[in-house]
C-alpha positions in Angstrom: 125.4 -82.0 -17.0 124.0 -85.5 -15.4 122.4 -86.9 -18.2 125.5 -86.6 -20.7 127.8 -88.0 -17.5 124.8 -91.2 -16.8 125.0 -91.4 -20.9 129.0 -92.4 -20.8 128.4 -94.7 -18.1 126.1 -96.5 -19.7 128.5 -96.4 -22.5 131.1 -97.6 -20.8 129.2 -100.7 -18.7 128.7 -102.0 -23.0 132.1 -101.5 -23.8 133.3 -104.0 -20.2 130.4 -105.8 -21.6 131.9 -106.1 -24.4 134.5 -106.5 -23.4 134.3 -109.5 -20.6 132.1 -110.9 -23.2 135.8 -111.7 -25.8 137.0 -113.6 -22.8 134.2 -116.0 -22.6 134.9 -119.3 -24.1 131.2 -119.7 -23.6 128.5 -119.0 -26.6 125.6 -118.1 -23.6 127.5 -117.0 -21.3 129.3 -114.5 -24.4 125.7 -114.2 -25.9 124.0 -112.6 -22.2 126.7 -110.2 -21.9 126.7 -109.3 -25.7 122.8 -108.8 -24.3 123.5 -107.2 -21.8 125.7 -104.4 -23.3 122.7 -104.2 -26.6 120.5 -103.1 -23.1 123.2 -100.8 -22.2 123.4 -99.0 -24.8 119.9 -98.9 -26.0 119.7 -97.4 -22.5 121.8 -94.8 -23.3 120.4 -93.8 -26.6 117.2 -93.4 -24.8 118.1 -91.6 -22.0 119.9 -89.1 -24.8 116.6 -89.2 -25.9 114.8 -87.9 -23.2 117.6 -86.3 -21.6 115.6 -83.0 -20.7 112.4 -84.4 -19.8 114.2 -87.0 -17.3 115.9 -84.0 -16.4 112.4 -81.8 -15.4 110.8 -84.3 -13.8 112.9 -85.3 -11.8 113.1 -81.8 -10.4 109.9 -81.1 -10.4 109.2 -84.6 -8.7 111.8 -83.5 -5.6 110.5 -81.1 -3.4 112.0 -77.9 -2.8 113.5 -77.2 0.8 110.6 -74.1 0.9 108.1 -76.3 -0.2 109.2 -79.3 2.0 108.8 -76.7 4.4 105.5 -75.0 3.9 104.6 -78.6 4.7 106.3 -79.1 7.5 108.0 -82.4 6.4 111.7 -82.8 6.1 113.0 -84.8 3.0 113.3 -88.0 5.1 109.5 -88.3 5.3 
């Protein structure tokens, strides 16, 4: 499922930020990377929590080809 892939990607981004933070001697840069990692983890949590609602909203927001054909519009309109 797409939501699971998103969560995995967000957690990987967080892990990358943690790994980079270990390499920086500058406390400000280290803190910025740790904050970024925390934000990625929070995004993963939110995505997990609302995954079903996000998928449904996305599907409803995307016009189907039949609906586009009836309206005379194209997907690029």
